[in-house]
C-alpha positions as CSV (number, residue, x, y, z in Angstrom):
1,M,-31.5,17.0,17.3
2,D,-29.9,13.6,17.8
3,P,-32.4,10.9,18.6
4,Q,-31.7,8.3,21.3
5,K,-34.2,5.7,20.5
6,R,-36.7,8.5,20.0
7,T,-40.5,7.1,19.3
8,A,-42.7,9.2,16.9
9,G,-45.0,8.6,14.2
10,R,-47.3,5.5,13.4
11,A,-47.7,3.1,10.9
12,D,-50.8,1.0,10.7
13,G,-51.6,2.0,14.3
14,V,-48.1,1.0,15.4
15,R,-45.7,3.6,16.8
16,L,-42.1,3.8,15.0
17,R,-39.0,4.3,16.6
18,V,-36.1,6.3,15.4
19,T,-32.7,5.3,16.2
20,P,-29.2,6.8,15.3
21,S,-26.2,4.7,13.8
22,R,-22.9,5.4,12.7
23,A,-21.9,2.0,11.6
24,A,-19.5,1.4,8.9
25,G,-18.8,5.2,8.8
26,R,-22.3,5.8,7.6
27,D,-24.3,8.6,9.6
28,R,-28.0,7.3,9.4
29,L,-31.4,7.3,11.3
30,Y,-33.1,4.1,11.2
31,V,-36.9,4.0,11.3
32,T,-38.0,0.7,13.0
33,L,-41.4,-1.2,14.4
34,P,-41.3,-2.1,17.9
35,D,-39.9,-5.4,17.1
36,G,-37.0,-4.2,15.5
37,A,-37.9,-4.5,11.8
38,V,-36.3,-1.8,9.8
39,V,-38.9,0.1,7.7
40,A,-36.9,3.1,6.4
41,W,-33.7,4.9,7.0
42,Y,-32.3,8.5,6.7
43,D,-29.0,8.9,5.1
44,R,-27.5,12.2,6.5
45,A,-24.7,12.7,4.2
46,G,-26.9,12.1,1.0
47,N,-29.8,13.8,2.5
48,S,-32.1,10.9,1.3
49,V,-34.5,8.6,2.9
50,S,-34.8,4.9,1.7
51,L,-38.3,3.4,2.0
52,V,-38.4,-0.2,2.4
53,S,-42.3,-0.2,1.8
54,D,-44.0,2.8,0.3
55,R,-47.3,2.2,2.4
56,R,-45.6,3.4,5.5
57,R,-44.0,6.4,3.7
58,D,-46.5,9.1,5.5
59,A,-45.6,7.4,8.9
60,V,-41.8,7.3,8.3
61,L,-41.8,10.9,7.1
62,Q,-43.8,12.1,10.4
63,A,-41.4,10.2,12.5
64,L,-38.2,11.7,10.7
65,A,-39.8,15.2,10.4
66,P,-37.7,16.9,13.3
67,Y,-34.5,15.5,11.8
68,L,-34.8,16.5,8.0
69,A,-33.6,19.6,6.5
70,G,-33.5,21.1,2.9
71,E,-34.4,18.9,-0.1
72,V,-34.7,15.5,0.9
73,S,-34.9,12.7,-1.9
74,I,-37.5,10.0,-0.9
75,G,-37.4,6.7,-2.7
76,P,-36.4,2.9,-2.4
77,P,-33.2,1.6,-1.2
78,P,-30.4,2.1,-3.7
79,V,-29.2,-1.0,-5.9
80,P,-26.3,-2.5,-4.4
81,T,-22.8,-1.4,-6.0
82,A,-20.4,-3.8,-7.4
83,A,-18.4,-2.8,-4.2
84,D,-21.3,-3.8,-1.9
85,L,-21.7,-7.2,-3.6
86,A,-17.8,-7.9,-3.4
87,R,-17.9,-7.1,0.3
88,L,-21.0,-9.6,0.8
89,A,-18.9,-12.2,-1.0
90,L,-15.6,-11.8,0.7
91,H,-14.8,-14.8,3.0
92,P,-14.2,-13.6,6.7
93,D,-10.5,-15.2,6.5
94,D,-9.8,-12.7,3.5
95,D,-11.5,-9.7,5.0
96,L,-8.9,-7.0,6.3
97,A,-11.2,-4.8,7.8
98,P,-11.2,-6.1,11.3
99,N,-7.5,-5.7,11.4
100,R,-6.4,-3.7,14.7
101,P,-3.6,-1.1,14.4
102,G,-0.5,-3.3,15.0
103,E,-2.2,-6.4,14.2
104,A,0.9,-8.6,13.9
105,L,2.0,-7.2,17.6
106,H,-1.6,-8.0,18.9
107,T,-1.5,-11.5,17.4
108,D,2.2,-12.4,19.0
109,S,0.8,-10.9,22.4
110,D,-2.2,-13.1,22.1
111,A,-0.1,-16.1,21.3
112,G,2.2,-15.7,24.0
113,Q,-0.6,-15.2,26.7
114,A,-2.0,-18.4,25.1
115,A,0.9,-20.3,25.7
116,A,1.5,-18.9,28.9
117,P,-0.3,-20.4,32.2
118,A,1.6,-23.0,34.1
119,R,-0.2,-24.1,37.1
120,D,2.7,-25.8,39.1
121,G,5.1,-22.8,38.6
122,T,7.7,-25.1,37.3
123,E,6.9,-24.7,33.3
124,S,8.1,-21.9,31.0
125,P,6.1,-20.2,28.3
126,T,6.5,-21.3,24.9
127,E,8.9,-18.8,23.0
128,V,7.0,-16.5,20.8
129,D,8.7,-14.6,18.1
130,R,10.5,-11.3,19.4
131,I,8.1,-11.4,22.4
132,R,9.8,-10.7,26.0
133,S,7.9,-11.9,29.0
134,V,8.3,-11.7,32.6
135,P,6.7,-13.9,35.1
136,T,4.2,-12.8,37.9
137,V,3.1,-14.9,40.7
138,R,-0.1,-14.3,42.2
139,A,-1.7,-16.3,45.1
140,T,-5.1,-18.1,45.1
141,G,-6.6,-20.4,47.2
142,G,-5.4,-23.6,45.2
143,G,-1.9,-22.4,45.4
144,P,0.2,-20.1,43.1
145,I,-0.4,-19.6,39.6
146,R,2.5,-18.5,37.2
147,S,1.2,-16.1,34.7
148,W,3.4,-14.2,32.0
149,R,2.8,-10.7,30.7
150,L,4.6,-8.6,27.9
151,H,7.5,-6.8,29.0
152,G,6.9,-3.2,29.1
153,G,9.7,-2.8,26.3
154,P,10.1,-1.5,22.6
155,R,7.6,-4.1,21.4
156,R,4.9,-2.6,23.7
157,A,5.7,1.0,23.1
158,E,5.7,0.2,19.4
159,L,2.0,-1.1,19.5
160,A,1.0,2.0,21.6
161,A,2.2,4.1,18.9
162,Q,0.3,2.0,16.1
163,E,-2.6,2.3,18.4
164,Q,-2.5,6.1,18.6
165,V,-2.1,6.7,14.8
166,G,-4.6,4.1,14.1
167,G,-7.1,5.7,16.5
168,A,-6.6,9.4,14.9
169,L,-7.2,7.8,11.5
170,D,-10.3,5.9,12.6
171,L,-11.8,9.3,13.4
172,L,-11.6,10.3,9.8
173,T,-14.5,8.1,8.9
174,D,-16.9,11.1,9.8
175,A,-15.0,12.8,7.0
176,G,-15.8,10.1,4.3
177,W,-12.6,8.1,4.7
178,R,-12.3,4.4,5.0
179,I,-9.3,2.9,7.1
180,L,-7.6,-0.3,7.2
181,H,-4.8,-1.3,9.6
182,S,-1.9,-3.6,9.4
183,V,-2.3,-4.6,5.8
184,P,0.1,-7.6,5.2
185,L,2.2,-7.6,2.0
186,P,4.3,-10.6,0.8
187,G,7.6,-11.1,2.3
188,A,6.5,-10.5,5.9
189,D,6.0,-6.8,5.2
190,R,3.0,-4.7,5.8
191,V,1.4,-1.2,5.2
192,D,0.8,0.1,9.0
193,H,-2.4,1.9,7.9
194,L,-4.3,2.5,4.8
195,A,-6.4,5.5,4.4
196,V,-8.9,5.7,1.1
197,G,-11.0,8.9,1.2
198,P,-11.6,12.1,-0.6
199,G,-8.1,13.4,-0.5
200,G,-6.9,10.0,-2.4
201,V,-5.3,7.0,-1.1
202,L,-2.5,7.3,1.8
203,A,-0.1,4.7,2.9
204,V,0.9,5.7,6.6
205,H,4.1,4.5,8.2
206,T,4.4,5.0,12.0
207,V,7.4,6.1,13.6
208,R,7.7,5.9,17.5
209,A,9.9,8.9,18.7
210,R,10.1,8.1,22.6
211,R,9.8,12.0,23.2
212,A,13.4,12.3,21.4
213,H,14.4,14.7,18.7
214,V,13.7,13.3,15.2
215,R,15.9,14.4,12.5
216,I,14.7,13.7,9.0
217,D,17.4,13.9,6.1
218,D,15.9,11.9,3.1
219,P,16.0,9.2,3.0
220,H,16.9,8.5,6.7
221,V,15.2,9.3,9.7
222,R,17.3,9.4,13.1
223,T,15.5,9.3,16.7
224,G,17.4,10.9,19.5
225,R,21.0,9.2,19.6
226,G,20.0,6.2,17.4
227,R,21.4,5.3,14.2
228,P,19.8,6.6,11.2
229,D,17.5,4.5,9.4
230,P,16.1,5.0,5.7
231,L,12.4,5.1,6.8
232,L,11.7,7.5,4.0
233,R,12.8,4.7,1.4
234,L,10.7,2.1,3.2
235,T,7.7,4.3,3.4
236,R,7.9,5.3,-0.4
237,R,8.2,1.3,-1.0
238,R,5.3,0.3,0.7
239,A,3.3,3.2,-1.0
240,T,4.5,1.7,-4.4
241,R,3.6,-1.9,-3.7
242,A,0.1,-0.4,-2.7
243,A,-0.3,1.3,-6.0
244,L,0.7,-1.8,-7.8
245,A,-2.1,-3.6,-5.8
246,L,-4.8,-1.2,-6.2
247,T,-3.8,0.3,-9.5
248,A,-4.4,3.8,-8.1
249,P,-2.0,6.5,-7.0
250,V,-0.9,6.1,-3.3
251,R,0.9,8.9,-1.3
252,P,3.3,7.7,1.4
253,V,2.9,9.4,4.8
254,L,5.4,9.3,7.6
255,A,3.5,9.6,11.0
256,V,5.9,10.6,13.9
257,V,4.4,9.8,17.4
258,G,5.8,11.7,20.5
259,A,8.6,13.4,19.2
260,A,9.8,16.2,21.5
261,R,11.1,18.0,18.3
262,L,10.9,17.2,14.6
263,D,13.4,18.8,12.3
264,V,13.8,18.3,8.5
265,V,17.9,18.8,7.9
266,R,17.5,19.7,4.4
267,M,14.5,20.5,2.0
268,A,11.5,18.5,2.8
269,P,10.7,15.6,0.7
270,F,8.1,16.6,-2.1
271,D,6.5,13.1,-2.3
272,V,6.4,11.9,1.3
273,R,4.1,14.0,3.7
274,I,5.7,14.1,7.0
275,M,3.2,14.5,10.2
276,R,3.0,14.6,13.7
277,D,0.4,12.4,15.3
278,C,-1.3,15.5,16.5
279,E,-1.5,16.6,13.0
280,L,-3.4,13.5,11.7
281,P,-7.1,15.0,12.1
282,A,-5.9,17.6,9.5
283,L,-6.2,15.1,6.7
284,A,-10.1,15.5,6.9
285,R,-9.6,18.7,5.1
286,L,-8.4,16.9,2.0
287,G,-10.6,16.5,-0.8
288,G,-11.1,16.9,-4.5
289,V,-9.5,13.7,-5.6
290,L,-11.9,10.7,-5.0
291,K,-15.7,10.5,-5.3
292,P,-17.5,8.5,-2.8
293,A,-18.3,5.8,-5.2
294,D,-14.7,5.4,-6.0
295,I,-13.8,5.3,-2.3
296,E,-16.0,2.6,-1.8
297,A,-14.6,0.7,-4.6
298,L,-11.1,1.0,-3.8
299,Y,-11.8,0.4,-0.1
300,A,-13.7,-3.1,-1.2
301,L,-10.3,-4.0,-3.2
302,A,-8.1,-3.0,-0.5
303,R,-9.8,-5.0,2.3
304,D,-9.4,-8.1,0.2
305,R,-6.3,-9.9,1.5
306,R,-6.1,-11.6,-2.1
307,T,-5.4,-8.1,-3.5
308,W,-2.1,-7.9,-1.8
309,L,-0.7,-11.1,-2.9
310,R,0.5,-10.2,-6.2
311,V,2.9,-7.2,-5.1
C-alpha cells in the first residue's frame, strides 16, 4: 500500500500523518505531526524505522503498521556518514548534482535568450557561442516585439539526445544508482553522464544517430554517410580521467540514441559497453561491485566540482 498523506496513529492525543517521499533516490515514509514536524521515518530499502523521539514510539509504529513487513529495525536516526557531512559542507557553486543533461547546451541557450529581446525590432541579439538563432515577430498592443529562439538544428537535436539518455539514467535511482550529468573536465571537455551504483562507476558518452545506420569499427563510429569519428577513443579517455579523479575503476559506456541500425564491424570492444538508448534500463540489473556506503562516498566525491580540477 502506498500512502498519499494518509493520517493514522496518535501521539499525545495528536493524530500523525504518513507521507511517502523519494527525494534523493531514497524510498521513505515520513511520519509527521499536523504542523509538519517529522517524528520518524521508515526507510523501505533498509527496512528500518528511525525515531526522532522514543516517547512517540508506540504511536509511530501504529501509524506505520499497514506498511511494515518482515523484521524491522527500530531506533534513533543513523549517525551521518562522512559522505553526508561532505555533502552538507559543499558550496552550491561547487555542487554538480543540479546539473541537467546537456547542461552546457542549456547554458548557451539560456544566455542566448537572455540577450535576445529587442523591442524596436532593429537590434540583433548578442552572438552566443555556436548557437544559431532565427528571429520571430509577434504582434502586441504596444507594437511588434522581436524575439529569438534556437534554430531547430544539430545543437537542439544534440540536447534532445542528452536529455533522452539522462532521463533513462535518472530512472536507475530506484535501483540504488546515483547519477550526475554534464560533469566538467579541464580543457573544455566533459563527461556526458556519470552513473555510480551497485554495478560500479560508468562514464556514459552520448551519440546522436538521427535515425541513421551507425557502424562501429573500433575506435571509429560512423553515423549514416558522415565521416568516421574516433568516439570510442574519446569515450575511453573520459572514463580514464574520471577514474583518476575518483581513484576508482570507471567503465566507459557509449549510448547510441535513435539509430535505425547499429552494427559492430569487427569484434566488439571488450572495455567499452555499447548500448542503444532503449537498453539503458538494463543497467539496473548490474550489481556486486559497490556497496551502498561506497556508492554514497563516491557520489559525494564526484558531485564536488573541485574533484575534477586535477585531471
